[in-house]
PAZAPA-4460 file (N, C-alpha, C; in steps of 0.05 Angstrom, whole numbers, plus 32768, in hexadecimal, padded with zeros to 4 digits):
% residues 278
    n_x    n_y    n_z   ca_x   ca_y   ca_z    c_x    c_y    c_z   seq   type   mol
   7BC6   86DF   7C0C   7BCA   86C7   7BFB   7BDD   86CE   7BE4     1      M     A
   7BF2   86BE   7BE1   7C05   86C2   7BCB   7BF9   86B8   7BB1     2      V     A
   7BF9   86C8   7B9D   7BEE   86C0   7B83   7C04   86B4   7B71     3      R     A
   7C01   869B   7B69   7C13   868F   7B56   7C0E   869C   7B3B     4      I     A
   7C22   86A5   7B2D   7C1E   86B3   7B13   7C0C   86A3   7B00     5      P     A
   7BFA   86B2   7AF3   7BE8   86A6   7AE0   7BF7   869B   7AC8     6      R     A
   7BEE   8685   7ABE   7BFB   8679   7AA6   7BEC   8680   7A8D     7      L     A
   7BFA   867F   7A77   7BED   8681   7A5D   7BE3   8665   7A56     8      D     A
   7BCA   865F   7A5C   7BC1   8643   7A5A   7BBF   8639   7A3E     9      Y     A
   7BBB   864B   7A2B   7BBC   8643   7A0F   7BD8   8638   7A08    10      D     A
   7BED   8646   7A12   7C08   863C   7A0E   7C0C   8621   7A1C    11      Y     A
   7C02   8620   7A35   7C06   8607   7A45   7BFA   85EF   7A36    12      V     A
   7BE2   85F3   7A2C   7BD4   85DD   7A1E   7BE5   85D4   7A05    13      I     A
   7BEE   85E7   79F6   7BFD   85E0   79DE   7C18   85D4   79E5    14      E     A
   7C25   85DF   79FA   7C3F   85D5   7A02   7C3D   85B8   7A0C    15      R     A
   7C29   85B2   7A1C   7C26   8597   7A26   7C1E   8584   7A10    16      I     A
   7C0C   858C   79FE   7C05   857B   79E7   7C1D   8575   79D6    17      A     A
   7C2E   8589   79D2   7C46   8584   79C2   7C59   8570   79D0    18      S     A
   7C5B   8573   79EB   7C6C   8561   79FB   7C62   8544   79F8    19      F     A
   7C48   8540   79F9   7C3D   8525   79F7   7C42   851A   79DB    20      I     A
   7C3D   852A   79C7   7C43   8520   79AB   7C60   8519   79A7    21      R     A
   7C72   852A   79B0   7C8E   8525   79AD   7C97   850D   79BD    22      D     A
   7C8D   8509   79D4   7C94   84F2   79E5   7C8C   84D8   79D8    23      S     A
   7C74   84D7   79CD   7C6A   84BF   79C0   7C7A   84B9   79A7    24      V     A
   7C7F   84CE   7997   7C8F   84CB   797E   7CAB   84C1   7984    25      K     A
   7CB8   84CD   7998   7CD3   84C5   799F   7CD5   84A8   79A8    26      R     A
   7CC0   849F   79B6   7CC0   8484   79C0   7CB7   846F   79AB    27      A     A
   7CAE   8479   7994   7CA4   8467   7980   7C8B   8459   7989    28      G     A
   7C7B   8466   799A   7C63   845A   79A5   7C4A   8461   7994    29      A     A
   7C35   8452   7998   7C1C   8457   7989   7C0A   846B   7997    30      T     A
   7C0F   8471   79B0   7BFE   8483   79BF   7C04   8482   79DC    31      G     A
   7BEF   8488   79ED   7BF3   8487   7A0A   7BDB   8479   7A17    32      V     A
   7BE1   846E   7A2E   7BCC   8463   7A3F   7BCD   8472   7A5A    33      V     A
   7BB5   8479   7A63   7BB2   848A   7A7B   7B9F   847C   7A8F    34      I     A
   7BA7   847C   7AA8   7B96   8473   7ABD   7B82   8489   7AC4    35      G     A
   7B68   8483   7AC0   7B53   8497   7AC5   7B46   8492   7AE0    36      L     A
   7B49   84A5   7AF2   7B3F   84A2   7B0D   7B24   84B1   7B11    37      S     A
   7B1D   84C2   7AFF   7B06   84D4   7B03   7B0D   84ED   7B11    38      G     A
   7B27   84F0   7B17   7B31   8509   7B24   7B3B   851D   7B11    39      G     A
   7B43   8534   7B1B   7B49   854B   7B0A   7B63   8546   7AFA    40      I     A
   7B78   853B   7B07   7B91   8538   7AF9   7B8F   8525   7AE1    41      D     A
   7B84   850D   7AE5   7B82   84FA   7ACF   7B6F   8504   7AB9    42      S     A
   7B5A   8513   7AC1   7B47   851E   7AAD   7B55   8533   7A9C    43      S     A
   7B64   8545   7AA8   7B72   855A   7A99   7B87   854C   7A86    44      V     A
   7B95   8539   7A91   7BAA   852C   7A81   7B9D   851E   7A69    45      T     A
   7B86   8511   7A6D   7B79   8503   7A57   7B70   8516   7A41    46      A     A
   7B65   852D   7A49   7B5D   8540   7A35   7B75   854B   7A25    47      V     A
   7B8B   8550   7A33   7BA2   855A   7A25   7BAE   8545   7A12    48      L     A
   7BAD   852C   7A1B   7BB7   8516   7A0A   7BA7   8513   79F0    49      A     A
   7B8D   8516   79F3   7B7C   8515   79DB   7B81   852D   79C8    50      V     A
   7B85   8544   79D4   7B8C   855B   79C4   7BA7   8557   79B5    51      K     A
   7BB9   8549   79C2   7BD4   8545   79B7   7BD4   852F   79A1    52      A     A
   7BC5   8519   79A6   7BC9   8502   7996   7BB0   84FA   7986    53      L     A
   7B99   8504   798E   7B80   84FB   7983   7B75   84E4   7994    54      G     A
   7B5B   84E0   7993   7B4E   84CD   79A5   7B56   84B0   799F    55      R     A
   7B5D   84AA   7986   7B64   848F   797F   7B7E   8485   798B    56      E     A
   7B8F   8497   7995   7BA9   848F   799F   7BAB   8491   79BE    57      R     A
   7B94   8495   79CA   7B93   8498   79E7   7B80   8482   79F2    58      V     A
   7B89   8473   7A06   7B79   845F   7A14   7B77   8465   7A31    59      T     A
   7B60   8463   7A3C   7B5C   8467   7A59   7B57   844D   7A67    60      G     A
   7B64   8448   7A7E   7B5F   8431   7A8E   7B53   843B   7AA9    61      L     A
   7B3C   8432   7AAF   7B2E   8439   7AC8   7B32   8422   7ADB    62      I     A
   7B41   8426   7AF1   7B4A   8410   7B02   7B42   8415   7B20    63      L     A
   7B28   8414   7B25   7B20   8418   7B41   7B25   8400   7B52    64      P     A
   7B25   8404   7B6C   7B23   83EE   7B7F   7B08   83F2   7B8D    65      D     A
   7AF6   83DF   7B8A   7ADB   83E2   7B94   7ADA   83E7   7BB2    66      S     A
   7AF0   83E1   7BC1   7AF1   83E6   7BDD   7AF8   8403   7BE4    67      E     A
   7B06   8411   7BD2   7B10   842C   7BD8   7B07   8441   7BC5    68      T     A
   7AFE   843A   7BAD   7AF7   844E   7B99   7AD9   8454   7B98    69      T     A
   7AD1   846D   7B9D   7AB4   8473   7B9B   7AA9   846F   7B7F    70      P     A
   7A91   8466   7B7D   7A85   8461   7B62   7A83   847A   7B52    71      M     A
   7A81   8492   7B5F   7A7F   84AA   7B50   7A99   84B0   7B41    72      E     A
   7AB0   84A8   7B4C   7AC9   84AB   7B3E   7ACA   849A   7B25    73      D     A
   7AC1   8481   7B28   7AC0   846F   7B11   7AAE   847A   7AFB    74      V     A
   7A97   8485   7B03   7A84   8490   7AF0   7A90   84A9   7AE3    75      Q     A
   7A9D   84BA   7AF2   7AA9   84D2   7AE6   7ABF   84CA   7AD2    76      D     A
   7ACF   84B6   7AD9   7AE4   84AD   7AC6   7AD8   84A1   7AAD    77      A     A
   7AC2   8492   7AB0   7AB5   8486   7A98   7AA9   849B   7A87    78      R     A
   7A9C   84AF   7A94   7A8F   84C4   7A84   7AA4   84D5   7A75    79      E     A
   7ABB   84DA   7A82   7AD0   84E8   7A74   7AD9   84D9   7A5B    80      L     A
   7ADF   84BF   7A5F   7AE9   84AF   7A49   7AD4   84AF   7A32    81      A     A
   7ABB   84AD   7A39   7AA6   84AD   7A24   7AA4   84C8   7A16    82      E     A
   7AA7   84DD   7A26   7AA5   84F8   7A1A   7ABD   84FD   7A07    83      S     A
   7AD4   84F2   7A0E   7AEB   84F5   79FC   7AEB   84E1   79E5    84      L     A
   7ADA   84CD   79E8   7AD7   84B7   79D4   7AF2   84A8   79D1    85      R     A
   7AFF   84A3   79E8   7B17   8493   79E7   7B11   8476   79EF    86      I     A
   7B21   8464   79E5   7B1F   8448   79ED   7B25   8447   7A0B    87      S     A
   7B14   8437   7A1A   7B19   8436   7A37   7B10   841B   7A41    88      H     A
   7B1D   8412   7A57   7B17   83F8   7A63   7B15   83FD   7A81    89      F     A
   7B04   83EE   7A8E   7B00   83F0   7AAB   7B06   83D5   7AB8    90      Q     A
   7B17   83D5   7ACC   7B1E   83BC   7ADB   7B1F   83C3   7AF8    91      L     A
   7B10   83B5   7B08   7B11   83B7   7B25   7B29   83A8   7B2F    92      D     A
   7B3B   83B5   7B3D   7B54   83A8   7B46   7B51   839A   7B61    93      I     A
   7B39   839A   7B6C   7B35   8390   7B87   7B3E   8372   7B8A    94      H     A
   7B36   8362   7B76   7B3D   8346   7B77   7B5B   8342   7B76    95      D     A
   7B68   8352   7B65   7B86   834F   7B63   7B92   8356   7B7E    96      I     A
   7B89   836C   7B8A   7B93   8374   7BA4   7B8F   835E   7BB9    97      F     A
   7B77   8352   7BB8   7B71   833D   7BCC   7B84   8325   7BC8    98      Q     A
   7B8B   831E   7BAF   7B9D   8308   7BAB   7BB8   830E   7BB8    99      V     A
   7BC2   8327   7BB5   7BDB   832E   7BC2   7BD8   832A   7BE0   100      Y     A
   7BC2   8332   7BEC   7BBE   832F   7C08   7BBE   8312   7C11   101      G     A
   7BB3   8301   7C01   7BB2   82E4   7C08   7BCE   82D7   7C05   102      R     A
   7BDE   82E1   7BF2   7BF8   82D5   7BEC   7C0E   82DF   7BFD   103      M     A
   7C0D   82F8   7C06   7C23   8304   7C15   7C23   82FA   7C32   104      L     A
   7C3A   82EF   7C3C   7C3B   82E5   7C57   7C3A   82FB   7C6C   105      P     A
   7C3E   8314   7C64   7C40   832A   7C77   7C2A   833F   7C72   106      F     A
   7C15   8337   7C64   7BFF   834A   7C5E   7BEF   834F   7C78   107      Y     A
   7BE6   8367   7C7B   7BD4   836E   7C91   7BC3   8386   7C8A   108      G     A
   7BA9   8385   7C92   7B98   839C   7C8C   7BA0   83B5   7C9B   109      E     A
   7BB0   83B2   7CB0   7BB9   83C9   7CBF   7BCE   83DA   7CB0   110      Q     A
   7BDA   83CF   7C9B   7BEF   83DD   7C8C   7BE2   83EE   7C77   111      F     A
   7BD5   8403   7C7F   7BC4   8414   7C6D   7BD5   8420   7C56   112      K     A
   7BEB   842C   7C5D   7BFB   8439   7C48   7C07   8425   7C34   113      V     A
   7C12   840F   7C3F   7C1E   83FB   7C2D   7C08   83EF   7C1B   114      A     A
   7BF1   83EA   7C26   7BDB   83DF   7C16   7BD2   83F3   7C00   115      N     A
   7BD1   840D   7C08   7BC9   8421   7BF4   7BDE   8423   7BDE   116      G     A
   7BF7   8422   7BE5   7C0C   8423   7BD1   7C0B   840A   7BBF   117      N     A
   7C04   83F3   7BCA   7C01   83DB   7BBA   7BEB   83DF   7BA5   118      L     A
   7BD5   83EC   7BAC   7BC0   83F1   7B99   7BCB   8402   7B82   119      R     A
   7BDB   8417   7B89   7BE6   8428   7B74   7BF9   8419   7B62   120      A     A
   7C08   8406   7B6D   7C1B   83F7   7B5D   7C0E   83E2   7B4C   121      R     A
   7BF7   83D7   7B56   7BE7   83C5   7B45   7BDE   83D4   7B2C   122      I     A
   7BD4   83ED   7B30   7BCB   83FD   7B1A   7BE1   8402   7B06   123      R     A
   7BF9   8408   7B11   7C10   840D   7AFF   7C16   83F4   7AEE   124      M     A
   7C16   83DD   7AF9   7C1C   83C5   7AEA   7C08   83C0   7AD4   125      T     A
   7BEF   83C6   7AD9   7BDA   83C2   7AC5   7BDE   83D6   7AAE   126      I     A
   7BE3   83EF   7AB6   7BE8   8404   7AA1   7C00   83FC   7A8F   127      L     A
   7C15   83F2   7A9C   7C2C   83EA   7A8C   7C27   83D1   7A7B   128      Y     A
   7C17   83BF   7A86   7C10   83A7   7A76   7C02   83B0   7A5C   129      Y     A
   7BEE   83C1   7A5F   7BE0   83CB   7A47   7BF3   83DA   7A35   130      Y     A
   7C04   83EB   7A41   7C17   83FB   7A31   7C29   83E8   7A21   131      A     A
   7C32   83D3   7A2D   7C44   83C0   7A20   7C36   83B2   7A08   132      N     A
   7C1E   83A9   7A0B   7C11   839A   79F6   7C06   83AC   79DF   133      I     A
   7C05   83C7   79E5   7BFA   83D9   79D0   7C0F   83ED   79C7   134      S     A
   7C28   83EA   79D0   7C3E   83FD   79C9   7C36   841A   79CF   135      N     A
   7C2D   841E   79E7   7C26   8439   79F0   7C37   8442   7A08   136      K     A
   7C38   845B   7A0D   7C45   8466   7A24   7C31   8469   7A3B   137      L     A
   7C3A   8464   7A54   7C29   8469   7A6B   7C2B   8487   7A71   138      V     A
   7C15   8494   7A6F   7C14   84B1   7A73   7C0C   84B7   7A8F   139      C     A
   7C1F   84C2   7A9F   7C19   84C9   7ABB   7C07   84E1   7ABE   140      G     A
   7BFB   84E3   7AD6   7BE8   84F8   7ADA   7BEF   850A   7AF2   141      T     A
   7C07   8506   7AFD   7C0F   8516   7B15   7C14   8533   7B0F   142      G     A
   7C0E   8545   7B22   7C13   8561   7B1E   7C2B   856A   7B2E   143      D     A
   7C32   8583   7B2C   7C4B   858D   7B39   7C49   858D   7B57   144      K     A
   7C32   8593   7B62   7C2E   8593   7B7F   7C33   8577   7B8A   145      S     A
   7C27   8562   7B7D   7C2B   8547   7B86   7C48   853E   7B83   146      E     A
   7C54   8546   7B6C   7C70   853E   7B67   7C83   8549   7B7C   147      L     A
   7C80   8563   7B82   7C91   8570   7B96   7C8C   8564   7BB2   148      L     A
   7C73   855F   7BB9   7C6D   8555   7BD4   7C74   8537   7BD6   149      L     A
   7C78   852A   7BBF   7C7B   850D   7BC0   7C61   84FF   7BC7   150      G     A
   7C4B   850C   7BC1   7C30   8502   7BC7   7C27   84EF   7BB1   151      Y     A
   7C34   84D9   7BAE   7C2D   84C5   7B9B   7C3D   84AB   7BA3   152      Y     A
   7C36   8495   7B96   7C43   847C   7B9D   7C5B   8477   7B8B   153      T     A
   7C72   8473   7B97   7C8A   846C   7B87   7C86   8452   7B79   154      K     A
   7C8A   8452   7B5F   7C85   843A   7B4E   7C68   8432   7B4E   155      Y     A
   7C56   8445   7B55   7C3A   8441   7B52   7C30   8455   7B3E   156      G     A
   7C21   846A   7B47   7C19   847F   7B35   7C31   8490   7B2D   157      D     A
   7C48   848C   7B3B   7C60   849A   7B32   7C6F   848A   7B1D   158      G     A
   7C67   8472   7B17   7C74   8461   7B03   7C67   8465   7AE8   159      G     A
   7C72   8478   7AD8   7C66   8480   7ABF   7C7C   8486   7AAB   160      V     A
   7C74   848B   7A92   7C88   8492   7A7D   7C8A   84B0   7A79   161      D     A
   7C74   84BE   7A7B   7C74   84DB   7A77   7C61   84E8   7A8C   162      I     A
   7C67   8501   7A93   7C57   8510   7AA6   7C4F   852B   7A9A   163      L     A
   7C3A   852C   7A8A   7C33   8545   7A7C   7C2C   855D   7A8D   164      P     A
   7C1F   8559   7AA4   7C16   8570   7AB4   7C26   8574   7ACD   165      I     A
   7C3E   8568   7ACF   7C4E   8569   7AE7   7C5D   8583   7AEB   166      A     A
   7C59   8596   7AD9   7C64   85B1   7ADE   7C4E   85C5   7AE4   167      D     A
   7C36   85BB   7AEB   7C20   85CB   7AF3   7C18   85C5   7B10   168      L     A
   7C16   85D9   7B20   7C0C   85D5   7B3C   7BEF   85CD   7B3B   169      Y     A
   7BE6   85C0   7B51   7BCA   85B6   7B52   7BB6   85CC   7B4C   170      K     A
   7BBA   85E4   7B57   7BA7   85F9   7B52   7BA7   8602   7B35   171      T     A
   7BBE   8600   7B28   7BC0   8607   7B0C   7BB2   85F1   7AFB   172      Q     A
   7BB4   85D8   7B03   7BA6   85C2   7AF5   7B88   85C7   7AF7   173      V     A
   7B7E   85D0   7B0E   7B61   85D6   7B10   7B59   85EC   7AFD   174      R     A
   7B69   8601   7AFB   7B63   8616   7AE8   7B64   860C   7ACB   175      E     A
   7B78   85FC   7AC5   7B79   85F0   7AAA   7B61   85DF   7AA4   176      L     A
   7B58   85D0   7AB8   7B40   85BF   7AB4   7B28   85D0   7AAC   177      A     A
   7B25   85E8   7AB9   7B0F   85FA   7AB2   7B13   8604   7A96   178      R     A
   7B2B   860B   7A8E   7B31   8615   7A73   7B2B   85FF   7A5E   179      R     A
   7B2F   85E6   7A65   7B2A   85D0   7A53   7B0D   85C8   7A51   180      L     A
   7AFC   85D4   7A62   7AE0   85CF   7A62   7AD8   85B5   7A6F   181      G     A
   7AE8   85AB   7A82   7AE0   8593   7A91   7AC8   8599   7AA3   182      L     A
   7AB8   8585   7AA9   7AA1   8589   7ABA   7AA8   8595   7AD6   183      P     A
   7A96   85A5   7AE0   7A9A   85B2   7AFA   7AA0   859D   7B10   184      K     A
   7A92   8586   7B0F   7A95   8573   7B24   7AB2   8567   7B25   185      K     A
   7ABF   8567   7B0E   7ADB   855E   7B0D   7AEE   8575   7B15   186      I     A
   7AE8   858D   7B0B   7AF9   85A4   7B11   7AFA   85AA   7B2F   187      C     A
   7AE4   85A4   7B3D   7AE3   85AB   7B59   7AE5   8592   7B6C   188      E     A
   7AEA   857B   7B60   7AEB   8563   7B71   7B03   8563   7B83   189      K     A
   7B00   855E   7B9D   7B17   855D   7BAF   7B2A   8546   7BA6   190      P     A
   7B44   854B   7BA8   7B58   8538   7B9F   7B5A   8521   7BB3   191      S     A
   7B5E   8508   7BA8   7B62   84F1   7BB9   7B6E   84DB   7BA8   192      S     A
   7B84   84CE   7BB2   7B8F   84B6   7BA5   7B7C   849E   7BA7   193      P     A
   7B6A   849E   7BBA   7B57   8488   7BBE   7B66   846E   7BC4   194      R     A
   7B7B   846E   7BD3   7B8A   8456   7BD9   7B7F   8447   7BF1   195      L     A
   7B6E   8454   7C01   7B5F   8446   7C16   7B45   8455   7C1A   196      W     A
   7B31   8448   7C27   7B17   8454   7C2A   7B18   8470   7C38   197      P     A
   7B0B   8483   7C2C   7B09   849D   7C38   7B21   84AF   7C35   198      G     A
   7B36   84A6   7C27   7B4E   84B7   7C24   7B48   84D0   7C14   199      Q     A
   7B50   84E7   7C1F   7B4E   8500   7C12   7B69   850F   7C14   200      M     A
   7B73   851A   7BFE   7B8E   8524   7BFE   7B92   853A   7C12   201      A     A
   7B82   854F   7C12   7B86   8566   7C23   7B84   855F   7C41   202      E     A
   7B71   854C   7C47   7B6F   8544   7C63   7B87   8534   7C6C   203      A     A
   7B92   8523   7C5A   7BAA   8514   7C61   7BC2   8526   7C64   204      E     A
   7BC4   853A   7C52   7BDB   854C   7C52   7BD9   8561   7C69   205      L     A
   7BC0   8566   7C71   7BBC   857A   7C87   7BBE   8596   7C7D   206      G     A
   7BB9   859B   7C64   7BBC   85B6   7C58   7BAE   85B6   7C3D   207      I     A
   7BA4   85CD   7C34   7B96   85CF   7C1B   7BAB   85D2   7C04   208      T     A
   7BA2   85CB   7BEC   7BB4   85CF   7BD5   7BB9   85EC   7BCF   209      Y     A
   7BA6   85FD   7BD6   7BAB   861A   7BD2   7BC3   8623   7BE3   210      E     A
   7BC4   8619   7BFC   7BDA   861F   7C0E   7BF4   8611   7C04   211      E     A
   7BF1   85F8   7BFD   7C08   85E9   7BF4   7C16   85F6   7BDC   212      I     A
   7C05   85FF   7BC8   7C11   860A   7BB0   7C1E   8625   7BB5   213      D     A
   7C13   8635   7BC8   7C21   864E   7BD0   7C3D   8648   7BDB   214      Q     A
   7C3E   8635   7BED   7C57   862E   7BFA   7C6B   8623   7BE5   215      I     A
   7C62   8610   7BD5   7C74   8605   7BC1   7C7E   8619   7BAD   216      L     A
   7C6C   862B   7BA4   7C74   863F   7B91   7C89   8651   7B9D   217      Y     A
   7C85   865B   7BB5   7C99   866D   7BC1   7CB3   865E   7BC7   218      L     A
   7CB1   8645   7BCF   7CCA   8636   7BD6   7CD9   862E   7BBD   219      Y     A
   7CCB   8623   7BAA   7CD8   8618   7B92   7CDE   862D   7B7D   220      V     A
   7CCB   863D   7B77   7CCE   8650   7B61   7CDB   866A   7B6A   221      E     A
   7CD6   8672   7B83   7CE0   868C   7B8C   7CF8   8689   7BA0   222      Q     A
   7CFE   8670   7BA7   7D15   866B   7BB9   7D12   8679   7BD4   223      N     A
   7CFA   867A   7BDE   7CF5   8687   7BF8   7CFA   8673   7C0F   224      K     A
   7D02   867E   7C25   7D06   866E   7C3D   7CEB   8668   7C4A   225      S     A
   7CEB   8655   7C5D   7CD3   864F   7C6C   7CC8   8668   7C7A   226      A     A
   7CDA   8677   7C86   7CD2   868F   7C95   7CC6   86A4   7C83   227      E     A
   7CD1   86A7   7C6B   7CC6   86BB   7C58   7CAB   86B2   7C4E   228      E     A
   7CA8   8698   7C4A   7C8E   868D   7C41   7C78   8691   7C56   229      I     A
   7C7F   868C   7C6F   7C6C   8690   7C85   7C63   86AD   7C86   230      I     A
   7C76   86C0   7C83   7C70   86DC   7C84   7C5F   86E5   7C6D   231      E     A
   7C65   86DB   7C55   7C57   86E4   7C3D   7C3B   86D8   7C3A   232      E     A
   7C37   86BF   7C44   7C1E   86B2   7C40   7C0B   86B2   7C58   233      T     A
   7C17   86B5   7C70   7C07   86B3   7C88   7BFF   8696   7C8F   234      G     A
   7C0A   8683   7C80   7C05   8666   7C86   7C15   865E   7C9E   235      I     A
   7C0A   864D   7CAE   7C17   8646   7CC8   7C33   863A   7CC3   236      S     A
   7C45   8640   7CD6   7C60   8635   7CD4   7C61   8617   7CD2   237      P     A
   7C4F   8609   7CE0   7C4E   85EC   7CE0   7C48   85E2   7CC4   238      E     A
   7C35   85EE   7CB6   7C2D   85E5   7C9B   7C44   85EB   7C88   239      K     A
   7C4F   8602   7C89   7C65   860A   7C76   7C7C   85F7   7C79   240      V     A
   7C85   85F2   7C91   7C9C   85E1   7C96   7C96   85C4   7C8E   241      R     A
   7C7E   85BA   7C92   7C77   859F   7C8B   7C78   859B   7C6D   242      E     A
   7C6D   85AF   7C5E   7C6E   85AD   7C41   7C8B   85AD   7C37   243      V     A
   7C9C   85BF   7C41   7CB8   85C0   7C39   7CC6   85A6   7C40   244      I     A
   7CC0   859B   7C57   7CCD   8582   7C60   7CC4   856B   7C4E   245      E     A
   7CAB   856B   7C45   7CA2   8556   7C33   7CB1   8557   7C18   246      R     A
   7CB5   856F   7C0E   7CC4   8572   7BF5   7CE0   8565   7BF7   247      V     A
   7CEE   856A   7C0D   7D08   855F   7C10   7D07   8541   7C17   248      H     A
   7CF4   853A   7C28   7CF2   851E   7C31   7CED   850B   7C1A   249      R     A
   7CDE   8514   7C06   7CD6   8503   7BF0   7CE6   8507   7BD7   250      N     A
   7CFD   8513   7BD9   7D0F   8517   7BC1   7D15   84FC   7BB4   251      E     A
   7D17   84E7   7BC4   7D1E   84CC   7BB9   7D0A   84C3   7BA4   252      H     A
   7CF1   84CC   7BA7   7CDD   84C4   7B93   7CE1   84D0   7B78   253      K     A
   7CEE   84E8   7B77   7CF1   84F6   7B5E   7D0C   84EF   7B50   254      R     A
   7D1C   84DE   7B5D   7D36   84D8   7B52   7D38   84BA   7B4B   255      L     A
   7D49   84B3   7B38   7D4E   8496   7B34   7D5D   848A   7B4B   256      P     A
   7D5C   8470   7B4F   7D6A   8464   7B66   7D87   846B   7B66   257      P     A
   7D93   8471   7B7D   7DAF   8477   7B7E   7DC0   845E   7B77   258      P     A
   7DD7   8464   7B6A   7DE9   844E   7B61   7E03   8450   7B71   259      I     A
   7E0D   8439   7B7B   7E27   8438   7B88   7E3D   843B   7B73   260      A     A
   7E4C   8450   7B74   7E60   8456   7B60   7E79   8445   7B64   261      K     A
   7E80   8435   7B4F   7E98   8425   7B50   7EA9   8428   7B36   262      V     A
   7E9E   8437   7B23   7EAC   843A   7B0A   7EAF   8458   7B03   263      S     A
   7EBD   845E   7AED   7EC2   8479   7AE6   7EA9   8487   7ADB   264      R     A
   7E9A   8478   7ACB   7E82   8484   7ABE   7E69   8475   7AC8   265      H     A
   7E5C   8482   7ADB   7E45   8476   7AE8   7E2C   8481   7ADA   266      T     A
   7E19   846E   7AD4   7E00   8476   7AC6   7DF1   848B   7AD6   267      V     A
   7DE9   84A0   7AC9   7DDA   84B5   7AD6   7DEB   84C9   7AE4   268      G     A
   7E05   84C4   7AE7   7E16   84D7   7AF4   7E2A   84E3   7ADF   269      Q     A
   7E41   84D6   7ADB   7E53   84E0   7AC7   7E49   84DB   7AAA   270      E     A
   7E39   84C5   7AA7   7E31   84BE   7A8C   7E13   84BF   7A8A   271      W     A
   7E09   84CD   7A76   7DED   84CF   7A6F   7DEA   84CB   7A51   272      R     A
   7DD4   84BF   7A49   7DCF   84BB   7A2D   7DCC   84D6   7A1F   273      M     A
   7DDC   84DB   7A09   7DD9   84F4   79FB   7DBF   84F5   79EB   274      P     A
   7DB3   850D   79EA   7D9B   8511   79DA   7DA0   850E   79BD   275      W     A
   7DB7   8519   79B4   7DBD   8518   7997   7DD1   8502   7991   276      N     A
   7DCA   84EF   7981   7DDB   84D8   797C   7DEE   84DD   7964   277      L     A
   7DEB   84F4   7957   7DFD   84F9   7940   7E19   84FF   7949   278      D     A
***
């Protein structure tokens, strides 16, 4: 097993807290709103946001779908919000999802992935509605493993203003959760977007996050080839190549939409907003 280098978690906590504070200040916002799922990523992000801003400037929205979200996840999210003493609201999105289904002429229960992505996008619109009326930033909860794999919904849980933990692999987030003193049931809870009944991340991906993070670390941080990764880790060639293919296949999720160039200075290409306006 390839060991990802250990992090200085005290530095990580301070660096991320500083990032959150600076992002909120630069935006002229009053704080952040976070979607609380009861899972490890959103729990870690919420704790770090409170450390950065104080509990008064952090709001949690718990947005289950009663058809797909286990009650234990809702309870874990509520208990976390109460332990952090942050303002929080709970809204079941099932009725909203059902309205979409009744209104769309091409809706079908057989479209599992599209329906799951719709749930994620409904949550995004609610988070942004609250952010708009309270002058807050939407604080994303995605980690580096998910970002590289593209294991999130474009303009759903990927539609956020800041991503505080997106430079930490999933296994590093679990270690950080333990360092932050989160409950064992959250630290060890299997990951799942809960976009359809019974969905579990590792089962859907066909590989564990321990294996995923080894592959991603060697490929992204160490610039190793697939063959070298297979030799160093002992992970099957099929799994290694599938992870690498996912990284490339989902690059579009990590980039702004491409622009057809017709002028000399195209936004995001030749012209970018300068950081320093002096």
